C-alpha positions as CSV (number, residue, x, y, z in Angstrom):
1,M,83.5,109.6,61.7
2,M,85.8,108.9,64.6
3,V,85.7,105.5,66.3
4,V,86.1,105.5,70.1
5,R,87.5,102.3,71.5
6,K,87.0,101.2,75.1
7,K,90.2,100.3,76.8
8,Q,90.3,96.6,77.7
9,R,92.5,94.9,80.2
10,G,94.6,91.9,79.5
11,P,95.4,89.0,81.8
12,D,98.2,90.9,83.4
13,G,96.0,93.9,84.1
14,K,97.6,96.2,81.5
15,N,95.6,98.0,78.8
16,V,95.2,96.1,75.5
17,R,94.9,97.9,72.3
18,R,92.2,96.5,70.1
19,E,92.8,96.3,66.3
20,A,90.3,97.9,64.0
21,D,88.9,96.0,61.0
22,N,91.4,97.7,58.6
23,E,94.5,97.1,60.8
24,A,97.0,94.3,61.4
25,K,99.9,94.3,63.7
26,A,103.1,92.4,64.5
27,V,105.2,92.5,67.7
28,L,108.9,91.9,67.9
29,K,109.9,91.1,71.5
30,M,113.3,90.7,73.2
31,V,115.3,92.6,70.6
32,R,118.9,93.0,71.8
33,I,119.3,96.7,71.2
34,S,118.6,99.8,73.2
35,P,115.1,101.4,72.7
36,R,116.8,104.7,71.7
37,K,118.7,103.0,68.8
38,L,115.7,101.0,67.7
39,N,113.5,104.1,67.7
40,L,115.8,105.7,65.1
41,V,114.9,103.0,62.6
42,A,111.2,102.8,63.6
43,Q,110.9,106.6,63.1
44,S,112.2,106.3,59.6
45,I,109.2,104.1,58.5
46,R,106.3,105.7,60.4
47,G,103.6,107.0,58.1
48,L,105.1,105.5,54.9
49,R,103.4,103.2,52.5
50,A,104.3,99.6,53.2
51,E,106.2,99.0,50.0
52,K,108.2,102.2,50.5
53,A,109.0,101.2,54.1
54,V,110.2,97.8,52.9
55,N,112.6,99.6,50.5
56,E,113.7,102.0,53.2
57,L,114.6,99.1,55.6
58,T,116.2,97.0,52.8
59,F,118.8,99.7,52.0
60,S,119.2,101.0,55.5
61,R,122.7,100.7,56.9
62,K,121.6,100.2,60.5
63,R,122.2,96.8,62.0
64,I,118.7,96.4,63.5
65,S,117.0,97.2,60.2
66,D,116.9,93.5,59.2
67,D,114.9,92.6,62.3
68,V,112.5,95.6,61.8
69,L,112.0,94.4,58.2
70,K,111.0,90.9,59.4
71,C,108.5,92.5,61.8
72,L,107.1,94.7,59.0
73,Q,106.8,91.8,56.6
74,S,105.0,89.8,59.3
75,A,102.5,92.7,59.8
76,I,101.9,92.8,56.1
77,A,101.4,89.0,56.0
78,N,99.0,89.2,58.9
79,A,97.0,91.9,57.0
80,E,96.8,89.8,53.9
81,N,96.2,86.4,55.4
82,N,94.3,87.1,58.7
83,H,92.4,90.3,57.8
84,N,92.0,89.9,54.0
85,L,93.4,93.4,53.3
86,D,94.9,94.7,50.1
87,I,98.7,94.9,50.6
88,D,99.1,97.5,47.9
89,S,97.1,100.1,50.0
90,L,98.8,99.5,53.3
91,I,100.6,102.2,55.3
92,V,102.6,101.9,58.5
93,A,100.2,103.5,60.9
94,E,102.2,102.9,64.1
95,A,105.7,101.8,64.9
96,H,106.4,102.2,68.5
97,V,109.2,101.0,70.7
98,G,109.1,100.0,74.3
99,K,111.6,99.0,76.9
100,N,112.1,95.3,77.9
101,L,114.3,93.8,80.4
102,V,117.9,94.9,81.1
103,M,120.6,92.3,81.6
104,K,123.2,93.4,84.1
105,R,126.7,92.2,83.7
106,T,130.0,93.0,85.3
107,S,133.3,94.0,83.6
108,V,136.6,93.6,85.5
109,R,138.7,96.7,85.5
110,A,142.1,97.7,86.8
111,R,143.1,97.7,90.5
112,G,140.6,95.1,91.5
113,R,137.5,97.1,90.5
114,A,134.5,95.9,88.7
115,V,132.0,98.0,86.6
116,R,128.4,97.2,86.0
117,I,127.4,96.9,82.3
118,E,123.8,97.1,81.3
119,K,122.6,95.2,78.2
120,P,119.1,96.6,77.3
121,F,116.4,94.8,75.4
122,S,113.6,96.4,73.4
123,Q,110.1,95.6,72.0
124,L,108.8,96.8,68.7
125,T,105.1,97.0,67.7
126,I,104.2,97.7,64.0
127,V,100.6,98.4,63.0
128,V,99.7,98.6,59.3
129,R,96.4,100.1,58.2
130,D,94.5,99.8,54.9
131,I,94.0,103.3,53.6
132,S,91.5,102.3,50.9
133,M,89.0,101.3,53.6
134,N,89.5,104.7,55.3
135,A,88.7,106.5,52.0
136,A,85.5,104.4,51.6
137,E,84.4,105.1,55.1
138,E,84.9,108.9,54.8
139,A,82.9,109.0,51.5
140,A,80.0,107.1,53.1
């Protein structure tokens, strides 16, 4: 059975994604890294079981993997404490990256020139889903 959700608008007029009963999410905002680099790490954990994703991030050599690990652990804690979900049956259902603000700086160059430097920020959203509830719904 497929659940169709109606899009709801937030206070800023943008669409707000509603969580299902078997989902929990965590959002990491203002991450000082480009979305392209952050997406490399987010892509490595999409669709994995939560415990395997934690191991993947723990032993990753990317600089940003520590922050992504904190966000994933926050999503797991939200699932356990706020939604009463079993943490052993969680998977990373979504891990999507968005753009945030871009700080613009100048760098002084030779012969009196100046060059603009852009320092991008990103936003990461991780949604974990309990797969044991999905199996129970499909059987019913």
